[in-house]
Structure formats: C-alpha cells, structure tokens
N, C-alpha and C positions, 0 to 999 in steps of 0.2 A: 129030960128036962131042963133047959138051957136056964139059969140063972141071971140076975137081970146084974152082974160083973160081966159073965159070960159075953152077956151082949154089946159090952158098951168100951171103949176102947177112951182113956183118957191119957192128955199129956199137958204140958205144961211148956209154952218158948219164954224165952227172952231177946230181949233187943232185937224183935219183929217192927220189919215191914212190911207193910203191904200193899202189894200195889193190885191194877185192873187185868183184867182178863179179856183178850190176849196181848190187847196191846205193851201188858208190861208195862204203863206210867205207875209212878210211884205216889199212892194215896197221901200213907202218914203213914208214921211208926207208933212201937208202945213199947212200954218199958217188958211187960210179959202179957201173956192172954194164956188165959185156961182153956182149953178148948174136951167138949164129951161127948162123942159120936158115938153113934152105930159103931159096931165093929163092921157089918159089910158095907159101907159108906166110904171108908176112907182108908188113902191108899197111900204108904208114905216109902220114899223112894231113896235112897241113897247117891246122891250123885257124885262122878270124881270131879274134884274143882282142875279148873284148870292157871294152867302156870303165865304167871305174867313173860314179859320180850327179857327177863333175868335167867327163865326157867320153874320161879318159885312158886310153892302153892301158897296161900294164904298161911295156911299150918308152920310152912318153912318160913315166910316172912315175918310172921310173928316171932318166932323165935329168933330170930335177928334183930329184934329189935327190946329192947330193955326197957325197964319202965318207965325212965323219965322218956321216954321214945327217940331219945338216943341212938344211934345204930353202934354193932358192935364193932369190933375189928375182925376181919378173918384176918388169922396169922395161921 
C-alpha cells in the first residue's frame, strides 16, 4: 500500500512567470509558488536552453556578467 508521501510530489519554484496555454501570453509573475501535486498528474521536463545570436546559453550569459551588471572583459 502506498503512503501519502509516495502519492504526492512537492515543488517550490522561485521567480515564476505564468503564461496562458496555448497562446503563451504572460499573465503574471510571482516571487515563489509551492505546488503539491498527485504523483501521476505531473510531468517535469528539462528543456535544453536555446543559444542567443552570440551562441551563449542563459547560464553562459549569466557567468559573463558580474554582480553590478557590468560585462566582464574577455582576455
């Protein structure tokens, strides 16, 4: 017999933007949201980020910018 913990998946997300489906129009943003969903009702996919015109992914762009928002020089 499955326990209640086995039947539920919990997830906390930060800096959330909610869009309509299927139009993908932005509805609102949240600082964070807590989700508690039935295990069989949720699918989480890890999508590969698309590079920008310079061939950088979002992670690469973040590492090229310091805390002050200034771009670092590439030597």
